[in-house]
Steps between C-alpha positions, in 0.01 A plus 500: 500500500184294536607257230814425700331492836215245451738220357735552794229502747341189347836323513561593864140382593548165333837449662364572844219256434732232398720542795215488745365175368817304581367156577804396704404761775119425492409316811173359577356604849483206736280412794616420852588162636166461682279670245263209465411540873534874540201732493234676682235276638142580619468278800274430782575279810349259730573388863587131484577232771836300514370256233423799250124470544311826471370615847399860393455641147651858494509503877544870538292607197793634327395404145716499197839687516831485329806287555813517294773262406809605329869437425787568746762766410733208409245358266522171679301210363488338849332793691244776442345756711142466662347832575178586676478864579111499562436256775789369718772726348709193382813526300754214496671253273350162431679211345397406149491168304446624147459150343187449705397877535513449884625729791544480876697654779628360829424725798664837439444858567197624278604860499836713512399622858519146639136542633425134471578177330289315235506144343367464135390145395321352198567804286423437135435704183280319261527620146158530336310352784302814600226699347481878474188703540403430148538133528829480295789284631774670693760381754421419863689495816462319833707485820451452877668731747558476877603811699661473846348825619133411403306568816316186645422303187443191698239651719316592184526148352751553217872460454613705201374662182454385153531732214349454149435714205583579133750712310391863471370575156439867534128468436251591760140413469 
């Protein structure tokens, strides 16, 4: 019985192995349309005047926090989500120019509740232009954002905020 069982078992195992290795059905996993601009970013922000000049470095002492950019459900190459859940609770779509790695948004609701409106200008992802904690090159991000419900910015001498930072590497200190 053993003499018959082993050759049959071996033949079935080889058949299963050959069937599972069918090259026609193997597909390589792909990325998203905006993957070069998508990611988690360690950012800080400054209060700036109408010309983009820094008025206050880290005006509220918030320090470094995470902002995310990622693809839309339709995997559009012309839009991506901008998400800040740690400071202003912003989540809205920005328009993307993949050729230049830039993004912007005209005045639109910055959250699903319709709390306020925001405008994003000068958004850019710069591939390899930043440095991580260990001095190695990584991607960086920059954008300016204006909120219509920001209380009294003119009285404090600024107009909007400039965010800047680098792609999260997962390393801490």
